[in-house]
C-alpha positions, 0 to 999 in steps of 0.5 A: 782948960777943960772941956765937955761936951754936951748934946746942946752945948760944950762948956769949957772951965779955963783957970781964970774962973771961967765956965765958956757955953757955947751952945749949938745951932738948931737945940732946943735946950728944955728943962733936962738940958737945964738939969744936967747944964747946971750938975757938969756946972756944980763940978767944975766948980767944986764949990768956987766962985767963977762967972759964966761967958753964954755963947750963942752967935751964930745959933737957931737954937732957943731954950725954953721958959722951964730951962731959962728959970731952973737956972735962973732959981738955981740958988746954989748956981748962982751964988757962985757967980762973979758975973755973966756975959751972953754974947749973941750975933741975931735979933731973936737971941739977944732978944731972949737973952734981954728978957731973961736979964729983966725978968731975973734979977741976980745980985751978979753983973749980966750983960749983953755984948756982940762981940766974944772978945770985949766980952772977954775983957769985960768979964776977966774983970770979975774974977 
């Protein structure tokens, strides 16, 4: 397992070809952070298929529209993603996650969870 810390999140790459992104609290993720996130993900995966688990529990952070759009439209990364689980436990973050999923149609399955273990169980079936 490999873990790195970014200014706005922790990234973990494990043996199940799963990248976990644990966002930090009280952070505004903008376009520069989104570019750094994509860069690090591409370094981890080395053109191999993977799944993503975004852990947005216990945070009040947000991601601006340009960052969400950059990530959603990054074809190189999205072409390698098998599935994406988003874990939330706050109403505002859940609404943003639902909006993100509805607005940005992708071929891979995506689902929102309120329980981290359920999200891991769901996502591991795609790996």
